[in-house]
C-alpha positions as CSV (number, residue, x, y, z in Angstrom):
1,M,-34.4,71.1,99.0
2,Q,-36.8,69.2,101.0
3,A,-38.6,66.1,99.6
4,K,-41.9,67.9,99.2
5,E,-40.3,70.8,97.3
6,M,-38.5,68.5,95.0
7,E,-41.8,66.7,94.3
8,Q,-43.4,70.0,93.4
9,V,-40.5,71.0,91.1
10,L,-40.7,67.5,89.4
11,H,-44.6,68.1,89.0
12,F,-44.0,71.5,87.4
13,K,-41.3,70.2,85.0
14,E,-43.3,67.3,83.9
15,G,-46.4,69.3,83.4
16,L,-44.7,71.9,81.3
17,T,-42.9,69.3,79.3
18,E,-46.2,67.4,78.6
19,F,-48.0,70.7,77.9
20,A,-45.3,71.7,75.5
21,G,-45.7,68.4,73.6
22,D,-49.4,68.8,73.4
23,I,-49.3,72.3,71.9
24,Y,-46.4,71.5,69.5
25,D,-48.4,68.6,68.2
26,K,-51.4,70.8,67.4
27,I,-49.0,73.3,65.7
28,I,-47.5,70.7,63.5
29,K,-50.9,69.4,62.5
30,L,-52.0,72.9,61.6
31,Q,-49.0,73.2,59.2
32,A,-49.9,69.8,57.8
33,A,-47.9,69.1,54.5
34,S,-46.7,72.6,54.1
35,L,-44.0,73.0,56.9
36,A,-42.8,76.5,57.6
37,N,-40.5,78.0,60.2
38,S,-42.2,77.8,63.7
39,L,-41.5,79.0,67.1
40,F,-43.5,79.2,70.4
41,S,-42.7,79.4,74.1
42,P,-44.3,76.8,76.2
43,M,-43.2,78.5,79.3
44,S,-44.9,81.8,78.3
45,V,-48.1,80.0,77.4
46,Y,-48.0,77.9,80.5
47,C,-47.4,80.9,82.9
48,A,-50.3,82.9,81.2
49,S,-52.6,79.8,81.6
50,L,-51.6,79.6,85.3
51,L,-52.6,83.3,85.8
52,M,-55.9,82.5,84.1
53,M,-56.5,79.5,86.1
54,A,-56.2,81.4,89.4
55,G,-59.5,83.2,88.4
56,V,-61.6,80.2,87.4
57,D,-63.6,77.6,89.3
58,G,-65.8,74.6,88.9
59,E,-65.5,72.5,85.7
60,T,-63.4,75.3,84.0
61,L,-60.8,74.8,86.8
62,Q,-60.9,71.0,86.4
63,E,-60.3,71.2,82.6
64,M,-57.5,73.7,82.9
65,Q,-55.7,71.6,85.6
66,Q,-56.0,68.6,83.3
67,V,-54.7,70.5,80.2
68,L,-51.8,71.9,82.2
69,H,-51.0,68.4,83.6
70,I,-51.3,69.4,87.2
71,P,-51.8,66.5,89.5
72,P,-55.5,66.3,90.8
73,K,-54.3,66.1,94.3
74,L,-53.1,69.6,94.2
75,R,-55.6,72.2,95.2
76,S,-55.8,75.3,93.1
77,D,-54.4,77.8,95.7
78,A,-51.6,75.2,96.5
79,V,-50.7,75.0,92.8
80,H,-50.0,78.8,92.6
81,Q,-48.3,78.9,95.9
82,S,-46.0,76.1,94.8
83,Y,-45.4,76.9,91.1
84,G,-45.1,80.7,91.4
85,P,-41.9,80.6,93.5
86,I,-40.5,77.8,91.2
87,I,-40.9,80.0,88.2
88,S,-39.4,82.9,90.0
89,E,-36.4,80.9,90.9
90,Y,-35.7,79.6,87.5
91,F,-36.0,83.1,86.0
92,E,-33.8,84.8,88.5
93,A,-31.4,87.2,86.9
94,S,-27.7,86.5,86.8
95,S,-24.5,87.8,85.2
96,D,-24.5,84.9,82.8
97,V,-27.9,85.2,81.2
98,D,-30.2,88.1,80.7
99,L,-33.6,86.9,81.8
100,N,-37.0,88.5,82.3
101,L,-40.3,87.0,82.9
102,A,-43.2,89.5,83.7
103,N,-46.9,89.2,84.1
104,R,-49.5,91.9,84.0
105,L,-53.4,92.2,83.9
106,Y,-54.6,95.0,81.9
107,L,-58.2,96.5,82.3
108,L,-59.4,98.4,79.2
109,K,-62.6,99.3,81.0
110,S,-63.2,99.8,84.7
111,I,-64.6,96.5,86.1
112,D,-64.4,95.0,89.6
113,I,-61.6,92.4,90.0
114,R,-61.9,90.4,93.2
115,P,-59.2,91.5,95.8
116,E,-58.5,87.8,96.5
117,Y,-57.5,87.3,92.9
118,S,-55.4,90.3,92.8
119,A,-53.6,89.4,95.9
120,L,-53.0,85.8,94.9
121,V,-51.4,86.7,91.4
122,A,-49.4,89.5,93.0
123,K,-47.9,87.2,95.7
124,C,-47.3,84.2,93.5
125,Y,-46.6,85.7,90.1
126,K,-45.7,89.3,90.8
127,A,-48.5,90.3,88.5
128,S,-50.2,93.6,89.1
129,V,-53.6,94.9,87.6
130,E,-53.7,98.2,85.8
131,L,-56.1,100.3,83.7
132,A,-54.5,101.1,80.4
133,K,-54.8,101.7,76.7
134,R,-53.4,99.5,73.7
135,R,-50.3,101.7,73.3
136,H,-49.3,101.5,76.9
137,I,-49.7,97.7,76.9
138,N,-47.5,97.5,73.7
139,A,-44.9,99.7,75.4
140,W,-44.9,97.4,78.5
141,V,-44.4,94.3,76.3
142,A,-41.6,96.0,74.3
143,K,-39.8,97.1,77.5
144,N,-40.0,93.5,78.9
145,T,-38.8,91.8,75.7
146,K,-36.0,94.4,75.1
147,N,-38.0,95.7,72.0
148,K,-38.0,92.3,70.3
149,I,-41.8,92.4,70.3
150,E,-42.7,96.1,69.6
151,E,-46.4,95.8,68.8
152,L,-48.0,92.9,70.3
153,L,-51.4,94.3,69.9
154,P,-52.1,95.8,66.4
155,P,-55.0,98.4,66.1
156,S,-57.4,95.7,64.9
157,F,-56.7,93.3,67.7
158,L,-59.1,94.9,70.1
159,D,-62.7,96.0,69.7
160,Q,-65.3,97.7,71.9
161,N,-66.2,94.5,73.7
162,S,-62.6,93.8,74.8
163,I,-62.4,94.7,78.6
164,F,-59.6,92.6,80.1
165,L,-56.1,91.4,78.9
166,L,-53.8,89.0,80.7
167,I,-50.3,89.2,79.4
168,N,-47.0,87.3,80.0
169,A,-43.9,88.6,78.5
170,L,-40.7,86.6,78.4
171,Y,-37.1,87.6,77.4
172,F,-33.9,85.4,77.2
173,R,-30.4,86.3,76.1
174,G,-27.6,83.8,76.6
175,S,-24.0,83.6,75.4
176,W,-22.5,80.4,74.2
177,D,-20.2,78.7,76.6
178,H,-17.9,78.2,73.5
179,Q,-18.6,81.1,71.2
180,F,-18.3,80.9,67.4
181,D,-15.6,82.9,65.8
182,K,-17.2,85.4,63.5
183,E,-14.3,85.4,61.2
184,K,-14.9,81.7,60.4
185,T,-18.6,82.2,59.4
186,R,-18.9,81.5,55.6
187,E,-21.6,81.4,53.1
188,S,-22.7,77.9,52.6
189,D,-25.5,75.7,51.1
190,F,-28.5,74.8,53.1
191,H,-30.7,72.0,51.6
192,C,-34.4,72.6,51.7
193,L,-37.3,70.2,51.9
194,N,-38.2,70.8,48.3
195,G,-34.8,69.6,47.1
196,E,-33.5,73.0,46.3
197,S,-30.6,74.7,48.0
198,M,-30.2,78.3,49.4
199,K,-27.2,80.3,50.7
200,V,-26.9,80.8,54.4
201,Q,-24.4,82.3,56.9
202,M,-22.8,79.1,58.3
203,M,-21.0,79.4,61.6
204,Y,-18.1,77.1,62.6
205,G,-16.8,75.8,66.0
206,K,-14.7,73.1,67.1
207,S,-15.2,71.8,70.7
208,S,-16.5,69.0,72.8
209,F,-20.2,69.0,72.4
210,N,-23.0,67.0,74.1
211,L,-24.2,64.6,71.5
212,A,-26.7,61.7,71.3
213,D,-27.7,59.4,68.5
214,L,-31.6,59.0,68.9
215,S,-32.2,56.0,66.8
216,E,-36.0,55.9,67.6
217,L,-36.2,59.5,66.1
218,D,-33.7,58.8,63.4
219,C,-31.8,61.9,64.2
220,M,-28.7,63.3,65.9
221,A,-29.2,65.5,69.1
222,I,-26.7,68.3,69.7
223,K,-26.8,70.3,73.0
224,L,-25.0,73.7,73.1
225,P,-24.6,75.0,76.6
226,F,-24.8,78.7,77.5
227,R,-22.2,80.3,79.8
228,R,-22.8,79.7,83.4
229,N,-21.0,81.2,86.3
230,D,-23.5,82.3,89.1
231,S,-26.8,81.3,87.2
232,H,-29.1,79.1,89.3
233,S,-30.2,77.3,86.2
234,E,-28.5,75.6,83.3
235,W,-29.5,76.7,79.9
236,A,-28.8,75.0,76.6
237,L,-30.0,75.0,73.1
238,L,-30.9,71.5,71.9
239,I,-30.9,70.7,68.1
240,L,-32.5,67.6,66.6
241,L,-30.9,67.1,63.2
242,P,-32.6,64.4,61.1
243,H,-30.2,61.8,59.4
244,E,-32.0,62.3,56.1
245,T,-31.7,65.6,54.3
246,A,-35.6,65.9,54.0
247,G,-36.3,64.0,57.3
248,L,-37.9,66.8,59.3
249,P,-41.5,65.9,58.6
250,K,-40.7,62.3,59.7
251,L,-39.0,63.6,62.8
252,L,-41.9,65.9,63.8
253,S,-44.4,63.0,63.2
254,R,-42.3,60.9,65.6
255,L,-42.2,63.8,68.2
256,Q,-46.0,63.8,68.1
257,V,-45.9,60.5,70.1
258,P,-46.6,61.2,73.8
259,G,-43.4,61.2,75.8
260,Q,-41.0,61.5,72.8
261,L,-40.2,65.1,73.4
262,A,-39.4,64.5,77.0
263,S,-37.2,61.5,76.0
264,A,-35.3,63.6,73.4
265,L,-34.7,66.3,76.0
266,R,-33.1,63.6,78.4
267,G,-30.7,62.0,75.9
268,P,-28.6,59.9,76.5
269,F,-25.9,62.5,75.8
270,H,-22.1,62.0,75.8
271,M,-19.3,64.5,75.2
272,E,-17.5,64.2,72.0
273,E,-15.1,66.5,70.1
274,S,-16.6,67.6,66.9
275,H,-16.5,70.1,64.1
276,L,-19.9,71.9,64.1
277,F,-21.4,73.9,61.3
278,L,-24.4,75.8,62.3
279,P,-26.5,78.3,60.3
280,K,-27.3,81.8,61.8
281,F,-31.1,82.3,61.7
282,K,-33.7,84.6,62.9
283,L,-37.4,83.8,63.6
284,A,-39.1,87.1,64.0
285,D,-41.7,87.5,61.1
286,Q,-44.0,84.5,62.0
287,P,-47.5,85.6,62.4
288,M,-49.1,85.6,65.9
289,I,-50.3,82.1,66.9
290,D,-54.1,81.9,67.6
291,L,-54.0,79.7,70.7
292,K,-57.8,79.4,71.2
293,P,-58.4,76.5,68.8
294,I,-55.1,74.8,69.9
295,L,-56.0,75.0,73.7
296,Y,-59.6,74.0,72.8
297,E,-58.4,70.8,71.1
298,C,-56.2,70.0,74.0
299,G,-59.3,70.1,76.3
300,M,-59.4,73.6,77.5
301,K,-63.1,74.1,76.3
302,K,-65.0,75.5,79.2
303,L,-62.8,78.5,79.4
304,F,-63.9,79.7,76.0
305,D,-67.6,78.6,76.3
306,E,-68.7,80.9,78.9
307,G,-66.4,79.5,81.5
308,D,-66.7,80.1,85.3
309,L,-64.5,83.1,86.0
310,S,-66.1,83.8,89.4
311,R,-62.8,83.7,91.3
312,L,-61.6,86.6,89.0
313,S,-64.6,88.9,89.1
314,Q,-68.3,89.2,90.0
315,S,-68.9,90.7,86.6
316,R,-69.9,88.3,83.7
317,L,-66.7,87.8,81.7
318,S,-66.0,85.4,78.9
319,V,-62.4,84.6,77.3
320,S,-62.9,85.5,73.6
321,N,-59.4,84.5,72.5
322,A,-55.8,83.6,73.5
323,S,-52.8,84.6,71.3
324,H,-49.0,84.2,71.3
325,K,-46.0,85.8,69.6
326,A,-42.3,84.7,69.9
327,V,-39.1,85.7,68.3
328,L,-35.6,84.1,68.4
329,E,-32.3,85.1,67.0
330,L,-29.2,82.9,66.9
331,D,-25.6,84.2,66.0
332,E,-22.0,83.6,66.8
333,E,-22.3,85.1,70.4
334,G,-25.5,83.3,71.5
335,V,-29.3,83.3,71.4
336,T,-31.8,86.1,72.0
337,A,-35.5,85.0,72.4
338,A,-38.6,86.7,73.5
339,A,-42.3,85.7,73.7
340,A,-45.6,87.2,74.9
341,T,-48.9,85.4,75.5
342,I,-52.3,87.1,75.7
343,F,-55.7,85.9,77.1
344,T,-58.4,88.4,76.0
345,M,-61.8,88.6,77.7
346,Y,-65.1,90.1,76.7
347,G,-67.6,90.9,79.1
348,S,-14.8,59.5,73.2
349,C,-10.9,59.1,71.7
350,R,-11.9,59.1,68.0
351,L,-11.0,61.7,65.5
352,P,-13.4,64.7,65.7
353,R,-16.6,64.1,63.7
354,T,-18.1,66.7,61.5
355,I,-21.7,67.7,62.2
356,S,-23.2,70.1,59.6
357,V,-26.7,71.5,60.3
358,D,-27.2,72.0,56.6
359,H,-30.9,70.9,56.3
360,P,-34.2,71.5,58.1
361,F,-34.1,70.7,61.9
362,F,-35.9,70.9,65.3
363,F,-34.7,73.0,68.2
364,A,-35.6,73.7,71.9
365,L,-34.2,76.2,74.2
366,V,-34.2,74.3,77.5
367,C,-33.6,75.1,81.2
368,D,-32.1,72.4,83.6
369,S,-31.9,69.8,80.7
370,T,-35.5,68.9,80.5
371,M,-37.7,72.1,80.6
372,P,-38.6,73.5,77.2
373,V,-38.8,77.2,77.3
374,F,-38.8,77.8,73.5
375,V,-39.6,75.1,70.9
376,G,-39.7,75.3,67.1
377,H,-38.3,74.1,63.9
378,V,-36.3,75.7,61.0
379,V,-37.2,75.0,57.4
380,I,-35.6,78.2,55.9
381,P,-32.8,79.8,58.2
382,K,-33.2,83.5,57.2
383,F,-31.0,86.0,59.0
384,D,-31.6,89.7,58.0
């Protein structure tokens, strides 16, 4: 890889990680004192935002580049020509992990889309423009998330003014490098934030794990790798387990400090033989996230206030909302995760230590050590 390409990859990774921190910060603030299970895919939202950015100009473009942490020196077209291939390379299918990232632009009514825009997103993001109805769109999302998200758009989501949808769908299925033995999964206590306990299905594994004691976050970091043979990218699940049973709120507060998420992803990690107890959990019934107020607070304001969409169409269009849905399932074999984002427009030698993930924790599904593809926290690990 040449120096210029390495610089572009670094820009992309840093931009995505900073963007993830910004969005997660707003999600935590929205939950306030009442923490609940949470999950979102920074990668899905970032990709959808890049597709949207390809169609804007003027101050709207400047704002979007700033919120997406894209260096000012990069021209808009150069961003897409650089970032598109990077995304494709990271999400290249392999025998190790089942990966799919798909982009599609749907017209609900016939409007003129600039051919230059269609050509750019097709070349850089493999995104096509189609005229379709709600059920066709839901079917496309279901297909591209292996039916993990079957109805992204409920009947009430669209109205007569909805004319254009920009959708990114993302699917991941990875098998643990060291799988957990199903026969050793036992019912065990999980200690909740309110002081009560609940019964969960606790998996057990003994192996050498990547560990780090993050004193500045008052937590233990555990990195669980996924099997990798011919995969271009290295995938892992990062868990940040607070030292205190009810320490998740404090941990999340510290993660809101700029740069802390990126620092936690980096480590420093070391290999250590350990007994690990980890609950099975599934995050699937969380409501769709309304991204509009979150992106607006991040600084993406012009886009929703009659932004300049002149590179997308000659018609007068406005972005009415942005929504996001993600699901994740963790079991003895590995992790399955899916996400979809929509922009809608109107017009050591010691004895093995024991690590028990038996209280609320933060997690991130990461690519190449530092890229957060899915981020969230578990307060109640339900699996049914």
